[in-house]
N, C-alpha and C positions, 0 to 999 in steps of 0.2 A: 677297166676291171670292175669298178663298182656296179655298172649296169649289168655286166655279166654275172656278178655275184647275186644281184637282186633277182635276176631271172632264175638262176639256179636255186636261190632260197625259196622262191615260190613253188618250185617243183618238190623240194624236200619237205616243205610244210604240208603239202598234200599227202605225201607219204607218211609224215609224222602223224597227221590226223587219223589216217587209216590205222596205223599201228597202235595209237593210243586207244582206239575203239576196241581193237583186238585184245589188248592187254591193259586192264584197268589199273594195275598197281605196278610201279617200277621198284625193283629191289635195290636198296642202297647198301653198299658194303659197310662193314664196321671195322673200327680200329681198336685193338686191345690196349687198355690203359694200364698204368703200372700197378694199380690196385686189383687187377684181374677183371674188372668190368669192361664193357665195350661201349664205344661211342659211334653212332652213325657218322659216316664220312662226309656228310653234307648236312647243314642246318638251315633253317629258315629264320632270318633275322626279323625281329618284330618292332624295331624302333621306327615309328611312323612320323617322326618330326615333332615340332613344337610350335606353340603360339605364345601369346603374351601371358597365358595362364600356366605355361609349362608344357610338359610332354602330354600328348593327347593321342587318342585313337579315334580319328574322325568318323562320326556316324556309327561308331561301334562296328566298323566293317571288318575288323580283324577276325572275329569269331567265324564268320562265313568263310574267310580266306583259309583259316586253319583247318576247317572241315574239308574244304576242297583239297588242301595240301595232304591231309591224311588219306583221302580217297586216292590221290595220285601216287602216294608212296612215301611222302615225307614222314620221318619218325623222330626228327630232332628239331626242337624249337628253342630259340635263343631269345631271352627277354631280360628284364632287369626291373627292380622296384621303381626306378625313376622313369621307366617308359610308360607306366600306367597301362600295361597290356596283359599283365599276369592273369587278371580275372577272365578276360575273353579267351585266352589260351586254355585255361582250366575248364571253362564252359564248353568249348569245342571238344576237348578230350573227353569230358564226361558224357557228352552227347554221343560220340562215336563208340565209347565203351558200352553205353546203354543199348545201342543198336546191335552190339555184338560184333562190330567190325574189327575192334582191337581190344587188347587188354592193357591195363596200366603199364605192365612190364614191357610192352611193345614200344612205348614212347619214352624218349629221352628229353627231359626238360632242363635247360641251363638257365639259371637266373643269377642276379648279382646283388650284392650288398652295397647300399649307397654310402656316400662319403660322410654323411651326418650321423652314421650309426657305427662308428669305428671303435667306441669303447667296448671292452670285452663283454661287459654286462648287457650291452645294447644289441649284440649280434643275435642272440636267441630270440629276443622280442621282435626284432626286424624280420627274422625268418618265420616266426609264428604268424606275423601279419601277412607275409607272402603266402603261407600255407592256407590261411583263412580266406584270402582273396581268391586264390586259385582253386580252392576246394581239393587240393591234392594232399595226400598223406605224407609225401616225402618229395624232395627235390633230387634229381639225378646228379646235377653238378652245380655247386654253389661257388661263385667267384667273388673275390674282393674286386669291386669295379675299378677302383683306382687306389694307389698307395697313399694318397693324401687324405687326412681326416679333417673334418670341419665341425664347428659348433652349429647349432640350429640356425643362427643368423648368417652362416657361411663365412664367419671369421675363421681363421686357421686355428685348429685345436693343436694341443701338444701331444696327442695320442700317437704313439709309434705304431707303424703298421704291423710290427710283431705282436703287439697286444691284440690287434684286430685278428691276426691269424690265430692266436690262442682261442678267440671266440669262435672262429670257424672250426677249429679242432674240437671244441666243446660240442657243437651241434652235430658234427660228424660222429663223435663218440655216442651221442644219444640216438643215432640212426635217423635223424630228421633229414639229413642229406647223405647220399650214398658216396659222393666224391667231392673233393674241394680243390680249388685252384685259384688263380689270379688273372687279372686283366690289366693291360697297360703298365706292366712292370718292365723296367729295363734289366739288363744283364746283372748289374751289381745288386740290385734289389732282389732279384730272383736267387742269386747266389747266397745272399744273407738268409733268405727264407729257407733254403736248403740246409744251411749250416746250423741254424738256430731252432728250426721248427721240429716238432715231434712227429707230425704227419707230413709227408712229402706232397707237394702239389702235383696233381695228375695232368693239369692242363694250364696252358697260358693262352689267353685270347689277346691278340694284338691286331693292329691295322696292317694288312698285307695286300698289295696289288702290284701291277707292273711298274708303277712309279716308286714303290717302296717295298723292295723285295725282302728286306730284313734278314739277309743271309746269315750274318754273324749271330744274331740273337736266336734265330731258328736253329742253327747248328748247335748252339749251346744247349738249347732246350732238348733237342733230340739226344744229345750226349748224356743228358740227365734223365732220359726216358720220360720226357714230358711232351704230351701231345700239344700241337700248336693249332689254334683256331684263328682264322683270318676274317676280320670284319672289313667292310668297304671293299670287297674283293675285286670289283670292276674298275676301281680307280677313276681315271679320266674318261672312260668309255661312256659314263652317264653324267648327267648334269649334277653339279654341286651347288647347293644354295641357290637353286633356280637359274643357274647359268652354266655355260660350257667353260671348262677350265683347260689350261694347257696340258698337253700330253696326247697319247694315241687315242683315236676315236674309232667308232665301229668301222669306218671306211679305211682304216690304216692298211696299206698294201700288204704288210706281213700278215696281219690278222685275217685279211680277206683271202690271201693265198692259202693259209692253213684252213680257213673255213671251207673253201672250195675243195681242198684235198680230202677233208674228213666228212664233208656233207653236214656241217654244223654252222652255227652262227659265230661271229667274233666273240660274243659274250660267253658262249659255251667253250670256245677255245681258251679263254682266260680262266674260266672256272676249272677246266681240266688241267691247265698249267699249275694251278694251286694243288689239285689232287695229286698230280704227278710229282709234286714236291713234298707230298705227304702232309700237306696242310689241309685242315678241314675248312672249306669256304662257308661263310655265313651270308649269302646274298639275301637281300630283302626286296620284296615287290608286293604290290596289291593288284597286279595285272595277272589274271588267270593264264593268259598265253605265256607270259614270262615265267610264271610259276612252273608250268610244265616244261618249258625250255630249260630252265635252270637245273632241273633234276635229271635231264637226259644227257648225262655226261659220262656215264659209266660203261659205254659200249665202244669206246675208242681210247687210244693212248698216244700221247705225243712222243716223238723221238727226242733223245737227249739234246741233240743240237738245236731242235726247235725250242725246247725249254730255255736253252742258253740264249737264243736270239731274243726271246721275250724278256729275259732277264736284263738285256741291254737297254730296255726302256727305263731302267731305274734312274731316278733323279733325287732320291731321298725326300720326296714330297709327301707331307702329311696333310690329310684333309680333316683329321680330328686332332687338333692342337690347341688345347685350352690354355693359351698363353696368359690369360688373366689370372691363372693360378701359379704362374711360374716362380714366384718368390716363396712358395711353400717349400719347406726343407725336403720334402719327399717328391717334389715334382720330377717325373721320370724322363723328361725330354730336355733338349738344349733350350736355353733362353733366347728370346728374340728381342730386338731393340725396341719395337713398338707393339706391346701386347694389346690385344683387342679388349674392349670393355667386358666386364663380368656380367652376363645376363642373369645370374642367380642373385645378384645384389643390386640390380638396376632399380 
C-alpha cells in the first residue's frame, strides 16, 4: 500500500502545484471566540528549537518563512516570549503591510507570557517588551504560557496563577491585548480561573495529537465556550528530539487509506482530524512544501467513524512534559518517577 500511496502522492502533488499557481492565497475559516472576536482555524507555530544558549531562530530564517506563509494564506501566527521569534514575526508582518498585501487587522498574533514574569506588576512590562520587539501596537491573543511561576533564577516562586491572571486582565483592560487565555492548564486549574477571574479566558492551548486526544479536557473547554488550540499536532508522525518515537507514522495503514481516499497526505489527514474536532492546529515547519501542505486541509472533511478510528491511537503520550518542574505546586500534569534534568538551571 505504501508504494501505491507514493505513486498516488506524486500525481496529486503535480495537481497541487498547478492549483497553487492558479490560486495564490488559500482562505482559512475563522472560529468565533466568546468575546466576539474571531480566530483563524489554523495557526503557524514558530517554536524552532533550542541550543545551549536557549531558544533560537537559526539564521533568522523565520522572517522569510512568515512572509511566505502570509503569501500562501496563513493569518494566524503563534509565538511566545521564550521562543525568541516575536521580532521576526513582527518584521514580516510589517513588510507585508508596507507592500499593501495585508492590513494589521488581517493578522492574528498569539504570544505567551513566560514563567518568570508571573507577578501581577511584571505582566505589563513583559507585554511592553513583546510589543517593542515585535513592533506591533497590540497582541490579538495573550496566553499565560504555564500555570507555574518562577523567580529569575528559576527557583519556584510563591506567585499564584490567579495573581498572574489579574495581570493579564490589566493589559486586556488597557487594550494592549484584544483577548486573553491560558496554555498548559489542566481542568481543575481552568475551572478555578473561570470561578475566580473577572475576564473569562477565550482560549486554551494544549498538546493535542493522535497519541494524546485530550477528550475530557477539550469537552470541558467547549462546554465553557473556550476555543482549544492544539500544539504538536502531528504527534509521532514526525521525529521528536531528533529521533523516531513510538506511535503511528506516515506509512500507517489507516492514515494511508484515508490519504488515498481524500487525495491528501497522512499529515493533512491528522491536521484535518483536529479541525473536525473543532481544535485549532498549530503545526510548525520551516519547509516551504510542508508550509503549503499544512494549510490545504479545508477542502475536505473526515467522516465521524474515521475520526473515531484515529482517536483509537490515543495512548496518553505527552511529548511536552517538563517533569523537572513537577514538584511545583501548580504543575499541571501527573508526576513521573524519574524526572528529566532541568535545562533552565543546568
